[in-house]
N, C-alpha and C positions, 0 to 999 in steps of 0.2 A: 146530339146536343145542339139545341137551337140557340142561335145567337141573335139577340134583339137588344141593341145598345140602348134604345129609348126606354124599354121596360126594365132592363138591367140597371140603368142609372137610377131609377126610382127605388131600387132596393137599398141603395146606400143611405147611411145615416147622414144627417145634416153636416156633422163634423167631418165625416169621411169625404163627402162631396166637396166641401170647401177646401180640404187638404189636397184633393186630387186636382182641383182647378189651380190652386197656387203652385203645386208641383209642376203641372203642365206648362204654366206660364214661364217658370224658371227653365224648364227643359227646352222650350221653344227658343228662349233668349240664348241659351248655351249653344243650341244648334245653329242659330243665325250667326253668332260670333265666330264659331269654328268655321262656318262656311265662307264668311266674308273677310275674316281677319287673319286666317292662317292658310297654309298651302296644303291643307288636309284633303282637298278635293271635295267630292260630294258623298261618296260611299261611307267613309268612316264616321262623319258627323251624323249621317242618317242612321247608321247602325246603332250609334250611341243613343240617339233620340228614341228610336223604336224599342231598343232593349229595355230602357228604364220605363218608358210609357207602358209597354205591355206587361212588364214585371209587376208594377204596382196594380194595374188593372186586374191581372190574374189573381193576385192576392185578395183583392176586394171581392171578386166574384166567388172565390173559394170561401171566403169568410161569410158573405151575405147571401149567396145563392145556394151554395151546396152544404154549408155548415152553419147556417144561420142560428141554429139552436145550441151551438157550442157554448159550454159554460165558460165564463170569463172572457167572452169575446170582446167586450168593451175595453177590458184591461189590455188585451192584445192590441187593439186599435190604438189605444193611448200610447202603449210602448213603442209601436211602430212609428207613430207620428213623432214621438220624442227622439227616437234614434235617427230618423231622416232629418228632422229639424236640427239636431245637434251636429250631424254630419255636414249639413250645409253651412252652419255657423263656423265649424272648425275649418272647412275648406275655403270659405270666401270672406270670413270676417276676423275671427280671433281664435287662438288655440293655446292651450296650456302646455308648458314644457318644464322639465326639471334639469337642474345643473348637476351632471354626474361626476365631473372631474374638477381639478383645481386650475385648469388652464386660464381662467379669467380672474383668479384671486388677486387682490381682495376686492376688486370691483364687484364681482359676483362670486358667491361662495358655494361650495358643494352643499347641496341640500336646499338651495334656493329654488322656489317654484315660481315660474314666470308666466305672464300672459304675453303672447306674441301677436302683433297685428299683421293681418294679411292685406289690410286696406292701404296702409301707408305706401307700399311700393307697388300695389296692385295685386289682387289675388291671382294665383296661377291656376288655370283650369287643369284638373287632374289629367296627367298623361297616361296613367294606368287606372281608368275609372272603375273597373270591376274589382272590388276589394271588400274584405270583411270589415264591418264598422269598428272604428276605434282601435284598430290594430295596424301597425305600420309594416312590419316585414314578415313575421312568423305568427302562426296561430297559437294561442295559449294552450297549454296542456298537451294537445295532440301533436303540435309541431307542424311543419310544412308551410308552404307559401300562404300568406294571407291575402293574396291577390291573384288575378288571372291576367296573362298577357295575350289573351285571345283578341282583345281590342286595345290598340294603342293609338293615342292621339298626339298630334304634333304640339310643340310648345306654343302656348298663348297665354298672355298675361293681361288681365283687365286693367283699365286705366287706374293709376294710383293717385294719391294726393301729394306725393313728393318723390324725388329721385333719391337714390342712395347717396349720402354725403360722407365725406371723410370723418372718421371716428364714430360713425353709427355702430351700434352693436347689433349684429345681424345673425339670424338663424338661417342655415343653408344646408343642403344635402352635400355630404362629403364627396368631393370629386374623385378621390383616389379609390373609390369602391366601385369595381366593375361588375360585380355579381348581381346587381339589382338594377331595375329601371331607375331613371333619374329621380323621380318623385318618391321612390321607395328606398333610396340610399339613406344611410344613417344621418340623423340630424346633428349638426355641429353648431356651436355658437362662438363667435369671435368678434373682434373689433375690425371694422373695415378701415384699415390704415391707409389704403390707396385705392382710388376709384379709376374708372376707365379714362385713359388719357394722361394719367400721372406717370412720373418717373420716380422710382424709389431707390434709396441708398441707405445702408446702415453702416455707421462708422463707430467702432468701439462701443456698440450697444445703443448708440443714439440714432434715431430714425430721421431721415431727411426726405421730404416730399417736394419735388420740383426745386430742390436746392434750399428749402427752408426747413429748419429744425422743428421736429414735432416732439414735445416733451412727453415722457412717460406719464400715463394717467396718475392722478393723485394717489389712488389706491393700488396702482400697478406694482408688481414685484420683480425683483432681479435676484440673481444668485450671488451670495457673498461668502467668502472664506472668513470665518470669525475665529481669531486666535485668542485663547483664554489661558489664564493661569490656574484655573480650577474648573471643576464640573459645574455647569450652570443648573440652577434649581428650576425644575419643570414649572412649578407654580409661578415663579418670577417671569418666565417666558409667556405663560398663559395670560398673566396680568397685562402684558404689553401686546397681546394679540398675535403672538408668534406660534404657529402650529406646524409649519413645514421646515424641518431641520433634521440633520443627522450628524452624529458624533464621529469624528475621524481621529482616532488615537495617534496615527502617524503624523498628522498635521497639528497635533496639540490643540485641537479646537473643533469647530463645527462648520458644516456647509449649511447655510440658511437661505431660504427664499423669502425675502422680506420687502416691505414698502419703505418709502422714505420716513414715514412716521415710526414704523417699527425700528428702523435703524437709529433714529434719534433716541428712542426709549432704551434700546439695547446698549447704546454707548454709555448710559448712566448706571448700568448694572456693575456690581463689584466683580472683578476678575476678568474684565474685558481688556485685552492687550491691543488688538488691531481688528478693523473691519475693512476688508478689501474686496471690491467687486471681482467676480470671476468672469473674465471676458475671453472668449475664444479668438485667437489671432486669425488673420487671413491665412488660408491654407486649403488643401485639397481634402474635403470631407465628403465621403461617398454618399452620406445620407442627405446632403443638402441639394435642393432643386437648383438647376435642371438635370442633374445626374448625367452630365456629359462624360463619356468614357475616360477621356484624359483630364477632365474636371477643371472647372474654373477655380481660382484661388478665393473661394467664398466660404464664409462660416456663418453661423447664426447671428454673430455680433459684427461681422464685417461682410456685408452682402451687397451685391449690385455694383453698378447701377443697372436696374432692370426697368423696362418700359411696360406699362400695363395697357393692353390694347383696348381700343373702343371700336364700336361698329363703324365700318367704312374705312378704317385704317388700311393702308397698303404697306405690308411688312416686307422689307427686303430680306431675302434669304441668303445667308452665308453659313460657314461652318459652325458658327456659334448660335446665331438666331434660329437656325433650323432645329437645334436641340431645345432652345428656350421655348419655342412655340410648337414643338412636336405634338404634345397632348392636345393643344388648342386645335390644330389642324386635323389631326388624325382621329381623335376621340370625340371632342366636344362639338366639332363641326362636321363630323361624319365623312371623313375622307380616309377609309380604311387602307387604301393603296399607298398612302404617304409613307415613304421610307427615307432613310439617310444612308447614302452609299458613298464612301470615300469623302465624307464631309460635305457632299452635295445633297440638297433636298430634291426628292424625286416624287412625282405624283403621276400615277397611271403610266409608269415607265419612262416619263419624260422629266428633264430637269426643271425644277420650279424655282424661278428667280425672284418672284414676288407673290404675295398672297393677300387677298382682300378679306378682311375680318367681317364675320356675319353677326357677331354678338358683342355686347359689352362684357368686360371682365373686371374682376376685383381682386385685391390682395388683402388677405385676412391675417391678423396676428392676435395672439392671446395677450392679455394684460400681464399675465404671469410669464414673462418673456423667456425664461429659461426652463419652463415646464409646460410648454405648449407645442403640440404638433400642429403646425399651421402652414401658411403659404411658403414659408422658407424651406419646407420639407416636401410639399406636394404640389406647389404651384398655384395657378390662378383659379378663381371661382367664376364659372360662367354665369351669366344672368339667368339662364333657365334653371340653375340650381338654387337660386335664392328663394327662401321660404317666406320670410317676413322680418319685421323690426321688433326687437324686444322692447316692451313698454314699461312694465312695472312688476315688482315682486308681490305676489299675493300671499305667500307663505314661505317660511324659512325654518329649517330644522337641522340642528347639528347632527352630523353623521356619527355613527358608532365609532368610538375610539379616539375622536378628536378631543384633545384636552383630557384624555382619560375619562370620558363621560359614560363608560359602559354601565355604570350604576345609577345614572340619572334617569328619572322617569320621563315620559313623553313630554309633558308640559314644561318641565325644566329645560328641555332641549330646544324649545321653540325660541327663535331669536325675535322677540317681540318688536324690537326697535327697527327691524328691517321690513316689517309688514307694510305693504302698500307704498314702498319707496319707489319713486320713478327711476328708470334706468337711463344713465347717460354716460 
């Protein structure tokens, strides 16, 4: 097989040639960024560059040199261009997500479809770049990994147009998931209640950041015990937008997860005797982070004070802080020899009295405060896990079973009033 790049180049269609030039420029820029802005060395960025450059060229040679008479070839070219262009857009600019759970109700609803910006905080260069297009963790139908770990790149983020701010709604990779590479972990969405450098405390369900009270979002929900003198009508609850509740016959009423507006509407219904917030007192709850063996007296509603580290902080290690920052040091900043022995922090067999932080960290909470698995349960979110900022809702569809909608047709379940709403 004779290789003649000059003659082979002439075989490409005009569209294919333009695409290859554009792709090459992007590939070169990525190579330079990885080489100059990360500690990846030379070999990994070079392998990344050569792999994709050669892979695309091999395809075009197969297409135009050896199978140039293949029927439908132009359609294949167009499909390939669309797949790679869409992948670049999803990776570096904007991506669509769906809300699968109620942890952000009623700010965001199950069945909301969002666009998430990669530009705001800076796009993250893929750390696991060899993967199947448009698939996150597992291949459809056949199953198995949708990515290869043959090539791994260090964390690097392109410059963004803003820093993460308090109360931003952020999409991130779930830190508590250890079976996947960082960028292939499950995507979560929460509100960033505390940023790097903040101190956070929760007192009887009220959040304080650096000593200042942070009110629950207007549409945020809390759990209430609702005592009634009668069974409430489902339609009446639907009319005031209450969908999350359960009847407790022993308490002569309901547990409801509702917003302030829901509470006001509920109080006007006949048969309501009392509406009392359900607040967990301070105590030793094994599910609450940082999971110290003898446990701090923290609950989901009485939590902290906890400091959220920023890059460059020097953390003093003692029998408590060693547990609070154990995951940070051991997992997120790659110190597998870190252990805690007899209440002392140990690194490489020696006592560690202080530790210098390498990344910024964030504390995430769901607006549905009592139905959200968040930083109160699994700790800090490292900056290399941040995916992007939620921008707006482009579609919203009621889920099956909500408000008894199983007999509604598709168009009746579209929440038209939520379409193209900005997220804040």
